[in-house]
LOBAKE-745535 format. One line per 5 residues: their letters; for each residue x, z, y of N, C-alpha, C, CB. Coordinates in Angstrom, 1 decimal, m for minus. Glycine has a CB too. Layout:
! LOBAKE-745535
A = X,Z,Y,X,Z,Y,X,Z,Y,X,Z,Y  ... $
! end
This chain:
! LOBAKE-745535
XXXXX = m16.1,m35.7,m12.9,m16.9,m35.8,m11.7,m17.6,m34.6,m11.4,m17.9,m37.0,m11.9  m18.3,m34.0,m12.4,m19.1,m32.8,m12.2,m18.1,m31.6,m11.8,m19.8,m32.4,m13.5  m16.9,m31.6,m12.4,m16.0,m30.5,m12.0,m15.6,m30.6,m10.6,m14.7,m30.6,m12.9  m15.3,m31.8,m10.0,m15.0,m32.0,m8.6,m16.1,m31.5,m7.7,m14.7,m33.4,m8.3  m17.4,m31.7,m8.1,m18.5,m31.2,m7.3,m18.5,m29.7,m7.3,m19.8,m31.7,m7.9 $
XXXXX = m18.2,m29.0,m8.4,m18.2,m27.6,m8.4,m17.1,m27.0,m7.6,m18.0,m27.1,m9.9  m15.9,m27.7,m7.6,m14.8,m27.2,m6.7,m15.2,m27.3,m5.3,m13.6,m28.1,m7.1  m15.8,m28.4,m4.9,m16.2,m28.6,m3.5,m17.2,m27.6,m3.0,m16.7,m30.0,m3.3  m18.2,m27.3,m3.9,m19.2,m26.3,m3.5,m18.5,m24.9,m3.5,m20.3,m26.3,m4.6  m17.6,m24.6,m4.4,m16.9,m23.3,m4.3,m16.1,m23.1,m3.1,m16.0,m23.1,m5.5 $
XXXXX = m15.4,m24.2,m2.7,m14.6,m24.1,m1.5,m15.4,m24.0,m0.2,m13.7,m25.4,m1.3  m16.5,m24.7,m0.2,m17.5,m24.6,0.9,m18.1,m23.2,1.0,m18.6,m25.7,0.8  m18.5,m22.7,m0.1,m19.1,m21.3,m0.1,m18.1,m20.3,0.3,m19.6,m21.0,m1.5  m16.8,m20.4,m0.1,m15.8,m19.5,0.2,m15.5,m19.6,1.7,m14.5,m19.7,m0.6  m15.4,m20.8,2.3,m15.1,m20.9,3.7,m16.3,m20.4,4.5,m14.9,m22.4,4.0 $
XXXXX = m17.5,m20.6,4.1,m18.7,m20.1,4.8,m18.7,m18.6,4.8,m20.0,m20.6,4.2  m18.4,m18.0,3.7,m18.3,m16.5,3.6,m17.2,m15.9,4.5,m18.1,m16.0,2.2  m16.1,m16.6,4.5,m15.0,m16.2,5.4,m15.3,m16.3,6.8,m13.7,m17.0,5.1  m15.9,m17.4,7.2,m16.3,m17.6,8.6,m17.4,m16.5,9.0,m16.9,m19.0,8.8  m18.3,m16.3,8.2,m19.3,m15.3,8.5,m18.7,m13.9,8.7,m20.4,m15.2,7.5 $
XXXXX = m17.8,m13.5,7.8,m17.2,m12.2,7.9,m16.3,m12.1,9.1,m16.4,m11.9,6.6  m15.7,m13.2,9.5,m14.9,m13.2,10.7,m15.7,m13.0,12.0,m14.1,m14.4,10.8  m16.9,m13.5,12.0,m17.8,m13.4,13.1,m18.5,m12.1,13.2,m18.9,m14.5,13.1  m18.8,m11.5,12.0,m19.5,m10.2,12.1,m18.7,m9.0,11.9,m20.6,m10.2,11.0  m17.5,m9.1,11.4,m16.7,m7.9,11.1,m15.5,m7.7,12.0,m16.3,m7.9,9.7 $
XXXXX = m15.3,m8.5,13.0,m14.1,m8.3,13.8,m14.3,m7.1,14.7,m13.9,m9.6,14.7  m13.4,m6.1,14.6,m13.4,m5.0,15.5,m13.0,m5.3,16.9,m12.6,m3.8,15.0  m13.5,m4.5,17.9,m13.1,m4.7,19.3,m11.7,m4.3,19.4,m14.0,m3.9,20.2  m11.0,m5.0,20.3,m9.6,m4.7,20.6,m9.5,m3.5,21.6,m8.8,m5.9,21.1  m8.3,m3.1,21.9,m8.1,m1.9,22.7,m8.8,m1.9,24.0,m6.6,m1.7,22.9 $
XXXXX = m8.9,m3.0,24.7,m9.5,m3.0,26.1,m10.9,m3.4,26.2,m8.7,m3.9,26.9  m11.6,m3.7,25.0,m13.0,m4.1,25.1,m13.9,m2.9,25.2,m13.3,m4.9,23.8  m14.9,m3.1,26.0,m15.9,m2.0,26.1,m16.7,m1.9,24.9,m16.8,m2.2,27.3  m17.2,m0.7,24.6,m18.0,m0.4,23.4,m19.4,m0.3,23.8,m17.5,0.8,22.6  m20.3,m1.1,23.1,m21.7,m1.0,23.3,m22.3,0.1,22.4,m22.4,m2.4,23.1 $
XXXXX = m23.0,m0.4,21.4,m23.5,0.6,20.4,m22.4,0.9,19.4,m24.7,0.0,19.7  m22.1,2.2,19.3,m21.1,2.6,18.3,m21.7,2.6,16.9,m20.6,4.1,18.7  m20.8,2.2,16.0,m21.2,2.2,14.6,m20.4,3.3,13.9,m21.0,0.8,13.9  m21.2,4.1,13.1,m20.5,5.2,12.4,m19.7,4.6,11.2,m21.6,6.2,11.8  m18.5,5.3,11.0,m17.6,4.9,9.9,m17.7,6.0,8.9,m16.2,4.7,10.4 $
XXXXX = m17.9,5.7,7.6,m17.9,6.6,6.6,m16.5,6.9,6.1,m18.8,6.2,5.4  m16.1,8.1,6.1,m14.7,8.5,5.7,m14.8,9.0,4.3,m14.1,9.6,6.7  m13.6,9.0,3.6,m13.6,9.5,2.2,m14.0,11.0,2.2,m12.2,9.4,1.6  m14.7,11.4,1.1,m15.2,12.7,1.0,m14.1,13.8,1.1,m16.0,12.9,m0.3  m12.9,13.5,0.6,m11.8,14.5,0.6,m10.9,14.4,1.8,m11.0,14.3,m0.7 $
XXXXX = m11.3,13.7,2.8,m10.5,13.5,4.0,m10.3,14.9,4.7,m11.1,12.5,5.0  m9.1,15.2,5.1,m8.7,16.4,5.7,m8.6,16.1,7.2,m7.4,17.1,5.2  m9.3,16.8,8.1,m9.2,16.7,9.5,m8.3,17.7,10.1,m10.6,16.8,10.2  m7.2,17.2,10.8,m6.2,18.1,11.4,m6.3,17.9,12.9,m4.8,17.8,10.8  m6.4,19.0,13.6,m6.3,18.9,15.1,m4.9,18.8,15.6,m7.0,20.2,15.7 $
XXXXX = m4.6,17.8,16.3,m3.3,17.5,16.8,m2.9,18.5,17.9,m3.2,16.1,17.3  m1.6,18.7,18.1,m1.0,19.5,19.1,m0.4,18.7,20.2,0.0,20.5,18.5  m0.3,19.3,21.4,0.4,18.6,22.5,1.9,18.5,22.1,0.2,19.4,23.8  2.5,17.4,22.4,4.0,17.3,22.1,4.8,18.3,22.9,4.5,15.9,22.5  5.9,18.7,22.3,6.7,19.8,22.9,7.3,19.3,24.2,7.9,20.1,21.9 $
XXXXX = 7.4,20.2,25.1,7.9,19.9,26.5,9.3,19.2,26.3,8.0,21.1,27.4  9.5,18.1,27.1,10.8,17.4,27.0,10.9,16.4,25.9,11.9,18.4,27.0  9.9,16.3,25.0,10.1,15.3,24.0,9.8,13.9,24.5,9.1,15.7,22.8  10.3,13.0,23.7,10.2,11.6,24.1,8.8,11.1,23.8,11.2,10.7,23.3  7.9,11.1,24.9,6.5,10.7,24.7,6.3,9.3,25.2,5.6,11.7,25.6 $
XXXXX = 5.6,8.5,24.4,5.4,7.1,24.7,4.4,7.0,25.9,4.8,6.4,23.5  4.4,5.8,26.5,3.5,5.6,27.6,2.1,5.1,27.1,4.0,4.5,28.5  1.0,5.6,27.7,m0.3,5.2,27.3,m0.8,4.1,28.3,m1.2,6.3,27.4  0.0,3.7,29.2,m0.4,2.6,30.2,m0.5,1.3,29.4,0.6,2.5,31.4  m1.6,0.5,29.6,m1.7,m0.8,29.0,m0.7,m1.7,29.7,m3.1,m1.3,29.1 $
XXXXX = m0.3,m2.7,29.0,0.6,m3.8,29.6,m0.3,m4.7,30.4,1.4,m4.6,28.5  0.1,m5.0,31.6,m0.7,m5.8,32.5,m0.3,m7.3,32.4,m0.5,m5.3,33.9  0.7,m7.6,31.8,1.2,m9.0,31.8,0.6,m9.9,30.6,2.6,m9.1,31.8  m0.1,m9.2,29.7,m0.6,m10.0,28.5,m1.8,m9.3,28.0,0.5,m10.1,27.4  m2.7,m10.1,27.3,m3.9,m9.5,26.7,m3.4,m8.6,25.5,m4.9,m10.5,26.2 $
XXXXX = m4.3,m7.9,24.9,m4.0,m7.1,23.7,m3.4,m7.9,22.6,m5.3,m6.3,23.2  m2.3,m7.4,22.1,m1.6,m8.1,21.0,m0.8,m7.0,20.2,m0.8,m9.3,21.5  m0.2,m7.5,19.1,0.7,m6.6,18.4,1.9,m6.2,19.2,1.1,m7.2,17.1  2.4,m7.2,20.0,3.5,m6.9,20.9,3.2,m5.8,21.9,4.0,m8.2,21.6  1.9,m5.9,22.5,1.5,m4.9,23.5,1.4,m3.5,22.9,0.2,m5.3,24.1 $
XXXXX = 1.0,m3.5,21.6,0.9,m2.2,20.9,2.3,m1.6,20.7,0.1,m2.3,19.6  3.2,m2.5,20.3,4.6,m2.0,20.1,5.2,m1.5,21.4,5.4,m3.2,19.5  4.9,m2.1,22.5,5.4,m1.6,23.8,4.8,m0.3,24.1,5.1,m2.6,24.9  3.6,0.0,23.7,2.9,1.3,24.1,3.4,2.4,23.2,1.4,1.1,24.0  4.0,2.1,22.1,4.4,3.1,21.1,5.8,3.6,21.5,4.4,2.6,19.7 $
XXXXX = 6.2,4.8,20.9,7.5,5.3,21.1,8.5,4.2,20.7,7.7,6.6,20.4  9.8,4.4,21.2,10.8,3.4,20.9,11.1,3.2,19.4,12.1,3.9,21.5  11.7,2.1,19.1,11.9,1.7,17.7,12.7,2.7,16.9,12.5,0.3,17.6  13.5,3.5,17.6,14.2,4.5,16.9,13.3,5.7,16.5,15.4,5.0,17.7  12.2,5.8,17.2,11.3,6.9,16.9,10.1,6.5,16.0,10.8,7.4,18.2 $
XXXXX = 9.4,5.4,16.4,8.2,5.0,15.6,8.5,3.6,14.9,7.0,4.9,16.5  8.0,3.6,13.7,8.1,2.3,12.9,6.8,1.5,13.0,8.5,2.6,11.5  5.7,2.1,13.1,4.5,1.4,13.0,3.5,2.0,14.0,3.9,1.4,11.6  2.6,1.1,14.5,1.5,1.6,15.4,0.3,0.7,15.3,2.0,1.6,16.8  m0.8,1.2,15.7,m2.0,0.4,15.8,m2.9,0.9,16.9,m2.8,0.5,14.4 $
XXXXX = m3.8,0.1,17.4,m4.7,0.5,18.5,m6.0,m0.1,18.3,m4.1,0.1,19.8  m7.0,0.6,18.8,m8.4,0.2,18.9,m9.0,0.7,20.2,m9.3,0.6,17.6  m10.2,0.4,20.5,m10.8,0.9,21.8,m10.6,2.4,21.9,m12.3,0.5,21.8  m9.8,2.8,22.9,m9.7,4.2,23.2,m8.7,5.0,22.4,m10.9,4.9,23.1  m8.0,4.3,21.5,m7.1,5.0,20.6,m5.8,4.2,20.4,m7.8,5.3,19.2 $
XXXXX = m4.7,4.9,20.4,m3.4,4.3,20.0,m2.8,5.3,19.0,m2.4,4.1,21.2  m2.3,4.8,17.9,m1.7,5.6,16.8,m0.3,5.1,16.5,m2.6,5.7,15.6  0.5,6.0,16.1,1.9,5.7,15.8,2.4,6.7,14.7,2.8,5.7,17.0  3.4,6.2,13.9,4.0,7.0,12.9,5.5,7.1,13.2,3.8,6.5,11.4  6.0,8.3,13.3,7.4,8.6,13.5,8.0,9.1,12.2,7.6,9.7,14.6 $
XXXXX = 8.9,8.2,11.7,9.4,8.5,10.3,10.4,9.7,10.3,10.1,7.3,9.8  11.0,10.0,11.4,11.9,11.2,11.5,11.0,12.4,11.7,12.9,11.0,12.7  10.7,13.1,10.7,9.9,14.3,10.7,8.5,14.1,10.3,9.9,14.8,12.1  8.1,12.8,9.9,6.8,12.5,9.4,5.7,12.9,10.4,6.6,13.1,8.0  5.8,12.5,11.6,4.9,12.9,12.7,3.9,11.7,13.0,5.6,13.3,14.0 $
XXXXX = 2.6,12.1,13.0,1.6,11.1,13.4,1.2,11.4,14.9,0.3,11.2,12.5  1.3,10.3,15.7,0.9,10.4,17.1,m0.5,9.8,17.3,1.9,9.6,18.0  m1.4,10.5,18.0,m2.7,10.0,18.3,m2.9,10.1,19.8,m3.8,10.9,17.6  m3.0,8.9,20.4,m3.2,8.8,21.9,m4.6,8.4,22.3,m2.2,7.7,22.4  m5.2,9.2,23.2,m6.5,8.9,23.7,m6.4,8.1,25.0,m7.3,10.3,23.9 $
XXXXX = m7.0,6.9,25.1,m6.8,6.0,26.2,m8.1,5.8,27.0,m6.2,4.8,25.8  m9.2,6.4,26.6,m10.5,6.1,27.3,m11.2,7.4,27.5,m11.4,5.1,26.5  m11.8,7.6,28.7,m12.6,8.7,29.1,m14.0,8.4,28.7,m12.5,9.1,30.6  m14.4,8.8,27.5,m15.8,8.5,27.0,m16.4,9.6,26.3,m15.7,7.3,26.1  m15.8,10.8,26.4,m16.4,12.0,25.7,m16.0,12.1,24.3,m17.8,12.0,25.9 $
XXXXX = m15.3,11.1,23.7,m14.9,11.2,22.3,m13.4,11.4,22.2,m15.3,9.9,21.6  m12.9,11.7,21.1,m11.5,12.0,20.8,m10.9,10.8,20.1,m11.3,13.3,20.0  m9.6,10.7,20.2,m8.8,9.7,19.5,m8.6,10.3,18.1,m7.5,9.4,20.1  m8.7,9.4,17.1,m8.5,9.8,15.7,m7.6,8.8,15.0,m9.8,9.9,14.9  m6.5,9.3,14.3,m5.6,8.4,13.6,m5.6,8.9,12.1,m4.2,8.4,14.2 $
XXXXX = m6.2,8.1,11.2,m6.2,8.4,9.8,m4.9,8.0,9.2,m7.3,7.7,9.1  m4.4,8.7,8.2,m3.2,8.4,7.5,m3.5,8.3,6.0,m2.1,9.4,7.8  m3.1,7.1,5.4,m3.4,6.9,4.0,m2.0,6.6,3.4,m4.4,5.7,3.8  m1.9,7.0,2.1,m0.6,6.8,1.4,m0.8,5.8,0.3,0.0,8.1,0.9  0.3,5.2,m0.2,0.2,4.3,m1.4,0.5,5.0,m2.7,1.2,3.1,m1.2 $
XXXXX = 0.5,6.4,m2.7,0.8,7.1,m3.9,m0.3,8.1,m4.2,2.1,7.8,m3.8  m1.5,8.0,m3.6,m2.6,8.8,m4.0,m2.9,10.1,m3.3,m2.5,9.1,m5.4  m2.1,10.4,m2.3,m2.3,11.7,m1.6,m3.6,11.5,m0.8,m1.1,12.0,m0.6  m4.4,12.6,m0.7,m5.7,12.5,0.0,m5.5,12.1,1.5,m6.4,13.9,m0.1  m6.4,11.4,2.0,m6.3,10.9,3.4,m6.4,12.1,4.3,m7.4,9.9,3.7 $
XXXXX = m5.7,12.0,5.5,m5.8,13.0,6.5,m6.0,12.2,7.8,m4.5,13.8,6.6  m6.7,12.9,8.8,m6.9,12.3,10.1,m6.4,13.3,11.2,m8.5,12.1,10.3  m5.6,12.8,12.0,m5.1,13.5,13.2,m6.0,13.3,14.4,m3.6,13.1,13.5  m6.6,14.4,14.9,m7.5,14.3,16.0,m6.9,14.7,17.3,m8.8,15.1,15.7  m7.0,13.9,18.3,m6.5,14.3,19.7,m7.7,14.8,20.5,m5.8,13.1,20.4 $
XXXXX = m7.8,16.1,20.7,m8.9,16.7,21.5,m8.4,17.1,22.8,m9.5,17.9,20.7  m7.2,16.7,23.2,m6.6,17.1,24.5,m7.1,16.3,25.7,m5.1,16.9,24.4  m7.9,15.3,25.5,m8.5,14.5,26.6,m7.8,13.2,26.8,m8.4,15.3,27.8  m8.4,12.5,27.8,m7.9,11.1,28.1,m6.5,11.1,28.6,m8.8,10.4,29.1  m5.7,10.1,28.3,m4.4,9.9,28.8,m3.4,10.9,28.2,m4.3,9.8,30.3 $
XXXXX = m3.6,11.4,27.0,m2.8,12.4,26.4,m2.4,11.9,25.0,m3.5,13.8,26.3  m1.3,12.4,24.5,m0.9,12.3,23.1,m1.0,13.6,22.4,0.6,11.8,23.0  m1.4,13.6,21.1,m1.4,14.7,20.3,m0.5,14.4,19.0,m2.8,15.2,19.9  0.1,15.3,18.4,0.9,15.1,17.3,0.5,15.9,16.1,2.4,15.3,17.6  0.6,15.4,14.9,0.3,16.1,13.7,1.6,16.0,12.8,m1.0,15.6,12.9 $
XXXXX = 2.2,17.1,12.5,3.5,17.1,11.8,3.1,17.2,10.3,4.4,18.3,12.2  3.5,16.2,9.5,3.2,16.1,8.1,4.4,16.0,7.3,2.3,14.9,7.8  4.3,16.0,6.0,5.4,15.9,5.1,5.0,15.0,3.9,5.9,17.3,4.5  5.4,13.7,4.1,5.1,12.7,3.1,6.3,12.4,2.2,4.6,11.4,3.8  6.0,11.9,1.0,7.0,11.6,0.0,7.9,10.5,0.5,6.3,11.2,m1.4 $
XXXXX = 9.2,10.7,0.5,10.1,9.8,1.1,10.2,8.4,0.5,11.5,10.3,1.1  9.7,8.3,m0.8,9.7,7.0,m1.5,8.4,6.3,m1.3,10.0,7.2,m2.9  7.5,6.9,m0.5,6.1,6.3,m0.3,6.0,5.5,1.0,5.1,7.3,m0.4  4.8,5.0,1.2,4.4,4.3,2.4,3.1,4.9,3.0,4.3,2.8,2.2  3.0,4.8,4.3,1.7,5.2,4.9,1.1,4.1,5.7,2.0,6.4,5.9 $
XXXXX = m0.2,4.2,5.9,m0.9,3.2,6.7,m1.8,4.0,7.7,m1.8,2.3,5.7  m1.8,3.5,8.9,m2.6,4.2,10.0,m3.9,3.5,10.2,m1.8,4.2,11.3  m4.9,4.3,10.6,m6.3,3.8,10.9,m6.7,4.4,12.2,m7.3,4.1,9.8  m6.8,3.6,13.3,m7.2,4.2,14.6,m8.7,4.0,14.8,m6.4,3.5,15.7  m9.4,5.1,15.2,m10.8,5.0,15.5,m11.2,6.2,16.4,m11.6,5.1,14.2 $
XXXXX = m12.5,6.3,16.8,m13.0,7.3,17.7,m13.6,8.4,16.9,m14.0,6.7,18.7  m13.6,9.7,17.4,m14.2,10.8,16.8,m15.0,11.6,17.7,m13.1,11.7,16.2  m16.2,12.0,17.3,m17.1,12.8,18.1,m17.1,14.2,17.5,m18.6,12.3,18.1  m16.4,15.1,18.2,m16.3,16.5,17.8,m17.5,17.3,17.7,m15.3,17.2,18.7  m18.6,16.9,18.4,m19.9,17.6,18.4,m20.6,17.3,17.1,m20.7,17.2,19.6 $
XXXXX = m20.5,16.1,16.6,m21.2,15.8,15.4,m20.3,15.7,14.1,m21.9,14.4,15.5  m19.0,15.6,14.4,m18.0,15.5,13.3,m18.0,14.1,12.6,m18.3,16.5,12.2  m18.5,13.1,13.4,m18.5,11.7,12.9,m17.5,10.8,13.5,m19.9,11.2,13.1  m17.1,9.8,12.8,m16.1,8.8,13.2,m16.8,7.5,13.6,m15.0,8.6,12.1  m16.3,6.8,14.5,m16.9,5.5,15.0,m16.0,4.4,15.1,m17.7,5.8,16.3 $
XXXXX = m16.5,3.2,14.9,m15.8,1.9,15.2,m15.9,1.7,16.7,m16.4,0.7,14.4  m15.1,0.8,17.3,m14.2,m0.1,16.5,m13.0,0.7,16.0,m13.7,m1.2,17.5  m12.4,0.0,15.0,m11.2,0.6,14.3,m10.2,m0.4,14.1,m11.6,1.3,13.0  m9.0,0.0,13.8,m7.9,m0.9,13.6,m7.0,m0.3,12.5,m7.1,m1.3,14.9  m6.4,m1.1,11.7,m5.4,m0.6,10.7,m4.0,m1.2,10.9,m5.9,m1.1,9.3 $
XXXXX = m3.0,m0.4,10.6,m1.7,m0.9,10.7,m1.3,m1.4,9.3,m0.7,0.3,11.0  m0.2,m2.1,9.2,0.3,m2.4,7.9,1.0,m1.2,7.2,1.4,m3.6,8.0  1.5,m1.4,6.0,2.2,m0.3,5.4,3.5,0.0,6.0,2.4,m0.6,3.9  3.8,1.3,6.2,5.0,1.8,7.0,5.8,2.6,6.0,4.6,2.6,8.3  7.1,2.3,5.8,7.9,3.1,4.9,8.2,4.5,5.5,9.2,2.4,4.5 $
XXXXX = 7.9,5.5,4.7,8.1,6.9,5.2,9.6,7.2,5.5,7.6,7.9,4.1  10.5,6.6,4.7,11.9,6.8,4.9,12.5,6.0,6.0,12.7,6.5,3.6  11.7,5.1,6.6,12.2,4.4,7.8,13.0,3.1,7.4,13.0,5.2,8.7  13.1,2.8,6.2,13.9,1.7,5.7,12.9,0.6,5.3,14.9,2.0,4.6  13.0,m0.6,5.9,12.1,m1.7,5.5,12.8,m2.5,4.5,11.8,m2.6,6.7 $
! end
């Protein structure tokens, strides 16, 4: 009898904690306005790389939001380069990020005119130091960062805002799932 009571209390406590975290930690989606920005602490060893404009004539994805549906994973996939180019993408307020496995290129798209830059962090599952591709080219632009990741590894993208004047990163943010560097799921 006493064991059943403990189980019930544990389940109730866990459900309460989950509900509270869902209410307080949900990041804004791509089209939500940002009120008070919250600073994000990045790893000490993070390397910041300034992205370059894509080469003329390259297959550049659209930054236009989809008008037929609210923000969703499907909408993000439509905004990213074609499936033959990008395997994974993520978006948060003012930022769209994508990973192109052919050439290990990180795409950072800036979608909001707010004086901040788009930032796409890249994390690996094999211990390489995190890097962040910054798009300082302005609103409605893509910047690319050409990297070289281990072909047997996976990467994960983190989209957030960056203030170049202060060197600080801000929420809302969004994470992709793990993306295979070699392009094979």
